[in-house]
N, C-alpha and C positions, 0 to 999 in steps of 0.2 A: 583277747576271747569276742569272737561279734554276736549283740543279742539277738534273741532269738523271732525269728518274727511275730510270736507274741508279743512282743512286747517293741517292739514299732505299731500294732494293731492300735496299743495304751496308747505310749504315749500322741496315737495322731488324737488319739481320741482324748483326750485330756488338753491338750490346746485343741479343737471340737470344743469341748462343755465349759474350758475357758474364755473361748468368745462368745458361746451361748450364753455367758454369767455375767458376758459386758458389753453383750447386749440387750437381755430382757432380765436381763438378774435376777436370782436365785430364788427357790423353790419357797414359797413362803412359808410355811411349817415341815418341821422335822422331826424327829425329837433324838434319832440320835444317825447313826451315819446310813448305815442298812434300811430306812423305814423313809421313803420316797413317798410322800402325803403331795399330792395335787387338786391342792382349791380353786373354787372361780378365779381365785387369781391370777393363779397364775396361766387359764383359762385365754381370760382372757385378755394377759401382754402379748400371748400366743397369736394370737386374731389382731392384738396393736400389730405387727408387724409384720406379719403378713397383708394388709395392709397398705401400713406402709413402701410393704416393695411394691406390691402388687399394681396396687392402687385398684382393688376392691373384697368382698369379703371368700373368705371362703368357705369354699363347700364344704358339707359331712366332715366328705369321705378328706377332704384337701386339711379339715384342722383332726382329726384321728390321726391321720402322715405324720403330724406337725409333734402335733402327740408325744409322739411314739417313736420319731428323733429327738425327745428332747427329755426322758424318758432314758430312748440307749445311751443319750449322752452323758444325762444326770448318774447318771448307776456306772463310767468309765471314767468321768472326772473321780466318783468318792473312791474307784474304786483303787486306783493311780497317786490320788492321795492319800491312801493310806499304805500305800506299799511303798512310799514318798520318791515317788518320782516324777515331786513336782519342786524337786529339792535342785539346785546343784545344776539347776537347768537351765543353760544361756538362751533358749528361746523363750522359755515361759515366764523369763524373769524379767525381760524384754518385753514383751507383752503388757505383764502386769503394770514395767513402770512410768510405756503410756500410757493406758490408763491410770495411774495419779497423778501426772503427767496434764491427763484429759479438766480433773477436776480441777486442774488451780489454774488451768485457762480460762474455766466455764466464771470464776469468779470474780474476771476481765470484762465478759459478753456481756453485748446492753449497753456499752459506755458511749455513749454519744460522746463527743464531745460539742463541747462548746463554740461561739465562732475568736471569742478572748484565745479560750485553751488551743488551740489551734492557730493562732496568731502567733502569742508569746513560742509555739515548740517550732510556728514556722522563724523569726528574728531568732530563735539558737542554732537554727540550723543554713540560716542561705547558699554556704558553700555547697550541700548537699543537693541544692537541687539548681546552683548558676548549671546553665545552661554551656558547654566550652566554643571555645571560636572554632570553624571550620572553613577552606576552605575545598574549590575544584578544585584541580591542574591537572595540566599534561607534559610531559616527560621525556629527555630527551636521554635514550643510554648510550653509555662508554662501557664494554664490559673491559674491565683492568686484567682478568686473566689472561681475553685475547689479547689485546693493548696491550698491554706489560707496561713497562717503566714513557712509556709513547701517550700513552690514555691520559694523562693530562693535558698535553700540550692538542692533544687533538680535541677534549673538548670545548678549551680554551678558547681556540679557532673556529670550531663550527656556533659557538656561542657573540663569537661574533658576528657570523653571517648571520646567524637568525636574531642578534637586535638591532639591521641594518635591515635587514629585508620582510624581515615579518609577516613569515608566511601563514598561508594558513593550515586548519591544521588537517589541513586533508593531503598539505607537500610536505610533509614532517617523516613517513614510512619515510624518507635514505634518507634521512640523517637516523648516527650514530650505526647501534646498534639493533639487533633486537631481541625483543624485549623476553620473559617466560609468565611476567600476569600483567598486565593491561597497560596501554600510559596513556589512559586517556581518567582520570577516580574525583567523584563526587557528592562534596559534602562530608569529608572526612576532617574531625578532630586530631587531636594530636593520638589519643587510645589507638586509635583505628587505624594512623599512618605511622607509632610508636610498634604495629604486631607488625605491617607490612611492612619497615625497611629500616628499624631502626630507633633509636633510640637517637640519638642522633639524628638526622635527619629527621627525622616526624621534629626533633625541637627547631632546630630553619624555615626548614619548610611553614610550618601554622603560622609563624611568625615574616612570612612577605610579603610583602605592600602588592595589588595585580595590578595586572599588564605591563611587565616588564620581560623579559629573560632570566632566571639569577642562576650561579652557579663558577664553574658546578660544586658538586653538595653530593659527597661520599656515605654515599650506603651499603648494607652488611650487602648487595650484592657489586659493583661496582658507584660508576658516575656517573652523577642524571647534571640536563637539565632542566633550570623546572619556570614552566611559567604558569605562575596564576593566577585566572580572568577569575574567580565570585572566592568573593572572604565573607563571612558572617560573622561580625564581635562576638565574642562573651555575653551573653547581660542573666540578668535573676528574672523571671517572672514575676508575675503577679501574683498573689497567692490565693485569687478567682479560679483560674487558669488552669493552674496543679492541686491544686483542693480537694482531687481523687487519693492522690496519687498521694495526700498528706496524712485523709485519713488510714490510707491504708498502713500507712510507716507507723501510722501514732497506736494503729489499735496493736498490734503486730507488734511493739514496747513493749503497749500493756503488756498483754495477755505470756511476753517472756517475767515482764515484772512477777506478772499473776503470777507466773510458776514458780518462778527465785522466792519470793514474800513467800506463796505455800508451799515447801521444802523447809526452808526456817524456820515454818512452823514448828516443822516434824521436824526434822533435827533435834530440837530440844529435848525433847524424850527420852534420845536417845547419846548415852555414854560413846563416844566412839573410842578406839588404841591402837596405839604403834606400836609391834613389840619392837624389841630393840635391832631388827635389820631393817627395820624401816621408818627411823624416827633420825634419821641422818635425811634418807629422801624427804622430808618430809619440816623440814628443816628445823626439828627439835632435838636433843642429847647435849 
């Protein structure tokens, strides 16, 4: 059975009410669910919200419009709660969950790490910040679909010619077969190569030494003769060069830890029980 338009309007008003409560807070004085009392504090919050959004003071008419909207949303919110529309609603549950997580994250704000803390964090996570080896190369492609069993012999013969003549890059267009992607790659690490050619090709090419034609190397497309002309070895940057990145990572981990601690503290006040149908799933029984 479909819900009536009135129900949808009430649900929408309920969501607006929750968002407004998150931004401005609840009215400062209420005696019961049907009595809405507006105080000077509420007006101040409405004015502050307007200034934050529009970067100027509201006119009397604008402030009156904000107040009317505030009362409109509050009334719809309370009526929706009275009717029980706030229960078992996935969108409302998600909104309230986010609000609680924001409260948890707030505990980690403005926690500026010291130099010693950053150094310790960096020392324990060096692999995360290691810059991988990168290669720049050209390749000549031989299609196994087109050449079949002859592709290996054709590639080996072409390799001998390339090593002997070492032609300019501009002279490679007549060698091998047409390749659907690029024939010239710059600054590629192993992950880039794996995404373009497959894992086997990536592992072999990233280990090649520069200035010599190598192959044939198999990829997801066929066979390749490869010449690496520039190689940048993997290195670990100095902490000063990635200070901003480290600060951002520490801030993210602190906020995640604060949220988890906040949840753990709240969980102590609850008793979670599982019925017999789910105990096995939770490792109980």
